[in-house]
N, C-alpha and C positions, 0 to 999 in steps of 0.2 A: 209510633207517631213521630214524625220529624218535627223538631223544634225549629222555629224561624232562625235562620243564620246557621243551622246545623250543616256542616261541610261534610260530614260522613258520607252522604249520598251523592256527591259530586261525581264520582267515577260512574255510578249507575246513571246519573243524568246525562253524562257524556255518551254513554252507550244509547240511551233513550233518544238522544238528539239525532242518532244515525238511523232511526226507525221512523218512516214517514207518518205512521199512526200516532206516534208520541212526540215527534220532533218539536212541534209547536208548543206544547205544554212544557217540555224539558227546557227549551230555550227561554220561555217566560220565566221559569223558576231560577235558572242560571242568571238571567239578567237581574232578578230580584236579589240574588245572593251577592252579586256584584263582584268587585275586585278581589275579595278573598278566595273566590273559586277559581281565579285565573291560573294559578300555578298548576293545579290539577288538570285544568282545560289545556294548558300548554303541553303537559305531559301526554295527553291523548292525541296530539297531532301526528303521532306515528301510526295511527290507524291506516289500514291499506287502502281503503276506497277514497278516490279523489272527491267525490260528492260528500262523503263523510267529513273529510278534512275541510272541505269548503264550509260546511255547516258549523264545524267547530270554530274555524277562523272567524266566521261572521259573528258568533257570540263573543269570542275572545277579543276581537277588535273593538267591541263595545264595552267590555268590562275590564280588560287588561290595561295595565300602565306600561311605563318604559321597560319594566323588567320582563315583560312578555314579548318584547321586540326580537330578541335573539331567536326565539322559537318561531315567530311569524316569519322572520327573514330567511330562516333556513329553508322555508318552503318556496322561496322566490325562484329557486332553481329545480323545483320538483319536476322530475321527468314524466310525471302523470298528473298534469294540472287539471 
């Protein structure tokens, strides 16, 4: 059972965010975790699918701070937007 604020599941939630059946619930939980989940979310931005990256960016844009900007800005020149 996950404890509220437990960040050990953030990588799994980042993957779940990429599956339409679980994306909504994963996004809600990541938003609940907030800023502490941002570094792991930023690291997941290397996922190959453009839609998957967009989903990750949507959540990261809401929970991340200034330290997330380099990862977000790196996708500004994404050849597969």
